[in-house]
C-alpha positions in Angstrom: -36.3 -15.0 48.2 -38.2 -13.1 50.8 -42.0 -13.3 51.0 -42.3 -9.5 50.4 -40.5 -10.0 47.1 -43.0 -12.6 46.1 -45.9 -10.2 46.9 -44.2 -7.4 45.0 -43.6 -9.4 41.9 -47.0 -11.1 41.7 -49.3 -8.3 43.0 -50.9 -10.4 45.6 -53.0 -8.8 48.3 -51.7 -9.3 51.9 -54.6 -10.1 54.2 -52.6 -10.9 57.5 -49.3 -10.8 59.2 -47.7 -8.0 57.2 -44.9 -8.0 59.8 -43.8 -11.5 58.7 -43.3 -10.6 55.0 -39.5 -10.5 55.6 -39.3 -14.2 56.1 -37.4 -16.4 53.6 -39.3 -18.6 51.2 -37.3 -21.8 50.7 -39.7 -23.6 48.4 -43.3 -24.0 47.4 -46.1 -26.5 47.7 -49.5 -26.6 45.9 -52.3 -28.8 47.3 -55.9 -28.5 48.5 -55.7 -31.6 50.7 -54.7 -30.7 54.2 -53.4 -34.2 54.9 -51.2 -34.0 51.8 -49.7 -30.6 52.9 -49.1 -32.0 56.4 -47.3 -35.1 54.9 -45.3 -33.4 52.1 -44.7 -29.7 52.6 -41.5 -28.5 54.2 -40.6 -25.7 56.6 -40.3 -22.4 54.8 -42.6 -23.4 51.9 -45.2 -21.0 50.6 -48.4 -23.0 50.2 -50.8 -22.5 47.3 -54.4 -23.5 47.9 -58.0 -22.6 47.3 -59.0 -23.5 50.9 -60.1 -20.6 53.1 -61.2 -22.2 56.4 -59.4 -21.9 59.7 -57.8 -25.4 59.5 -55.3 -24.1 56.9 -53.8 -21.9 59.6 -53.3 -24.9 61.9 -51.5 -26.8 59.1 -49.3 -23.8 58.2 -48.4 -23.4 61.9 -47.7 -27.1 62.3 -45.4 -27.2 59.3 -43.8 -23.7 59.9 -44.7 -22.5 56.4 -43.6 -19.1 55.1 -47.2 -18.2 54.2 -50.4 -19.3 52.4 -51.4 -18.1 48.9 -55.2 -18.4 48.4 -56.1 -18.6 44.7 -59.0 -17.7 42.5 -59.7 -14.5 44.5 -61.3 -16.4 47.3 -61.6 -14.5 50.5 -60.7 -16.1 53.9 -63.5 -15.9 56.4 -63.2 -13.7 59.5 -62.3 -16.7 61.8 -59.5 -17.7 59.4 -58.2 -14.1 59.3 -58.3 -13.8 63.1 -56.5 -17.1 63.6 -53.9 -16.2 61.0 -53.2 -12.9 62.8 -52.9 -14.6 66.2 -50.5 -17.2 64.8 -48.6 -14.8 62.6 -49.3 -16.6 59.4 -49.2 -14.5 56.2 -52.3 -15.0 54.1 -51.9 -13.8 50.5 -54.8 -13.6 48.0 -54.4 -13.8 44.2 -56.9 -13.8 41.4 -54.8 -16.4 39.6 -55.6 -20.1 39.5 -53.2 -22.5 41.3 -51.6 -23.6 38.0 -50.8 -20.0 37.0 -49.4 -18.9 40.4 -47.3 -22.0 40.7 -45.8 -21.2 37.3 -45.0 -17.7 38.4 -43.4 -18.8 41.6 -41.3 -21.3 39.7 -40.2 -18.6 37.2 -39.0 -16.6 40.2 -36.8 -19.5 41.3 -39.1 -21.0 44.0 -39.2 -24.7 43.5 -40.8 -27.7 45.2 -37.7 -29.7 44.6 -34.9 -29.4 47.2 
């Protein structure tokens, strides 16, 4: 499934890298611990987190993630937005909690198991 389909089906707000929404999402990962994401996420995953600081962009770039979904309506700060634009990392914002958006992603066929 393409990231743009995820956005359309969930109503998330796209903060950065609109041009990258045509990338394929191969799975999902939900965690707020950067070290956990670095150790366990996979290339092409969409990452669900409540973190909003610039280090999330470094992790997404390192792991070549499809994008980052920021939950609970939290807003990334200007430095995070700037870094995401520079690195071409899609930042998506949703009002949903992690549990809810993970369930919606799973219902769309996006799994953490592969």
